[in-house]
N, C-alpha and C positions, 0 to 999 in steps of 0.2 A: 421568895418565900420558902422557908425550910419546914414550917409546920403551921397549922391553922391557929388562930387566936381563941376560938370559942371553946367552951367547956360543956355547952349544951348544943345539940344539933340545931335546935330552933333558932339559935343566934348566928349560924353560919351565913356567909355571904356567897354570892355567885362565884366570885373569884376564888374563894376558898374551896368550894365544891368542884370547880374546874381543876384546881390544883390537885385535890384529892383524886379526881378521876385520872389525871395523868400519872400520879403515883401508883394507883391501882393497876393501870394498864402496863406500866413498867414492870411491876411485880408479877403480874399474871402472864407476862411474856414467857415465863419459865414454868408455866403450869404443867405442861406435858412432862417435863423432867421430874417435877415433884410427884406427879401421878405414877410414873414409872418407878421412881425410888420407893414409893409406898408399896407398889405391886411386888417389888423384889423382897419385901418383908415376908411375903408368903412362903419364901424358901425355907424359913425356919419356923413355920406355923405348926398346925396340928400334925402330930405324928400318928403312925398306925396304918396309914395308907401305903400302897406300894410306890407311890410317887409323892413328891412334895405338892403343896397347894399351888406353888408357882408352876411346877411342871404340869399340873392339872389345868391351870389357866392357859398355859402355852399350848397344850394339847387341844383344848377347847377352841382356841383361836385358829390353830392349824386346821382342824376339821372344818370349821366354818369357811376358812379361806379356800380349802380344797373343794368345798361344796359350792363355790362361787356365790357365797351369801352376800357379797358386797362389803366394802370397807367399813361402813358403819356397823354392821353386824359382827364383823371380825373383831373390831375394837371392843364392842360390847361383850363378846364372848371372852376376850382377853381379860376384861375387867369385871366380869360378872361376880366374882368372889372376892373382890378387893376389900370388901367390908369385913372379911373374916378376922382380920387383926384387931380392929377397933370396935366392931359391932357384931360379934359372933352369933348373937341370937336374933339379929335383925339385918344380916348381911345383904340380903336382896334389896331392901329399901335403901341401904347405904350406897350400894353400887348404882342403883337407879337415880338417886339424888345427885351423885357425882356426874352421871351421864346426861341428866335431864336437859341442860341447855344445849347439848351438842348432838342429840339424836332426835329422831322423829317420835311421835307418840306411840307408835307400834313397838319400836325397839325398847323404849322406856318401859312400857307395860310388860313386855316379855321379861326384862331383867328384874323389874319390881316383883313379879310373881314367880320367878323360876324356883325359888326356895320352896314355896308351897307345892308347886308341881313336882318337884323332885321327890317329895315324900311318897309319891306313888311307888317308887322303887324299894322303899324300906319300911314304911309305916306298919305294914302288916307283921313285920318281924319284931317290932318294938311296942306292940300293943295299941297302935293307932289305926286310923282309917286310911287305907291307901287311896281311897277315892275322894278324899277331901277336896281335891282340885275340881271335882265335878260341880261344886256349887257355883263355879264360874263358867260352866259349860256353854251358856248362851252368849258369852262375850265374843265379839268378832275376832279377837286374837287368841282365843283359847287354843285352837289347833296349832297356831304358830308357836305358842309356848310349849305345847306338847312336843312339837317337832324340835324346838331348841333343846329341850331337856333330853330327848331321846338321842339326838344326833350330835350335840355339842356339849353335853354335861355328864350324864350318867355313865357314858362309855369312855370317859377321859381319865382313866386311872391305870393305863396300860404302860408299864415300864419299857415295853419293847416297841411302842409306836414310834414312828419316824417323825418326831415333833420338831417343828421349826424353832430356831432360837429367838430369844427376846429381841436381838438386834434386827431381825427381819421385820418385826412389828413396830419398832420405834418410829419410823417415818409415818406410819399410819396414825399412830397416837398423836404425833406432832401435828399432822394435818387436821385431825379431828378436834384437837384442843387449841388450835390457833384461832385467834379472834375472840371476841367477847361472848359468843354463844347467842342463841336466838332470843333470850329474854332481856338482853341488855339494851336499854334505850329503844324499846319497841322494835328490835331487829325482826326481820321477816322470819317466819317459821321455817325450820329446816324440813326438807322433804325426805332427806336421807337417801340411801342407795341400797336398801335392804332387799332381801329375797322376796319376791312376790308370793 
């Protein structure tokens, strides 16, 4: 079979859906490479900072790595701003959606909310409320997100920091994005290996 015969999904057969599943698995075997290629687009992103958005992401991952945050969090730190290219006003949700099948609930929540938590560092300079994150203060991962932003995000714009290169992180991304993820065919939930 080279392609399915149906034009409406309700008319598909078991054989056709199994065929499509094999085609999807073959295509998704290169997911990590596509993710990293998209990440590299951050090198030509928003200007004005002292480092590129790619360098910021690498610095974030480097700091998480040196903090023994665990591979899951290191990859999340690397990809936390990957949405800046295609979803600049909703970049946190973009990154969280990308990571969702491959990380635990805690890591997903941190990445999903990091943009809001980051406003603590600048909202008061732009007419906003720097304490807007406090509306989530009772959430069990509130302090974890504060930690992420303080240690792996707001301080990652230093051109003199000894940042590890992207090639150092490629194997981690490949491991994290190997396989179908936890939501595919009722796969068991990932426990992750994030910092306690």
